[in-house]
C-alpha angles and dihedrals in degrees: 000000000000117000088229090069094051134101105227116177132051087241091061090051091047094055089055089048091047092054089067095209107136141157124196142207130173090258104032143025119210121203120184137184130177108248103185092234132120090242141053119244120204135203129185128206132187118178129201090267085076093060140253124341095279091052093047093048092049088048091053092044093054093049090047091054093049092050091044087061095047097040093102090052098051120105112248123247105047139116109213128190119192115199118199112222126209102286099037095097088059095045122098123243092257092053092051091044092053092047091049092047090053091050099048090049093050088048095047096234100134125092119260094226 
């Protein structure tokens, strides 16, 4: 994923956390904040509840791939953080994709066209 579309610093993640807008699914939590830019920026988090480092990295890779496919459909101007939950590392790509799609629709972050 292009670095232009990524959240980088802890302060950027913290601003999304402070907004307190969150939508949850058993596999993924989505947090979002309007950023005033013409692009969406994404961040991915997998805590120790997901498992050891290999499981956390797999969960983040799955989330990155799902969002890479949906990036053209996202409404511009949002900072989005996706947080992997406990079973995300064992889930298949299709299950993660369905969960993220549900969350993006509920949050209203997909373009209308």
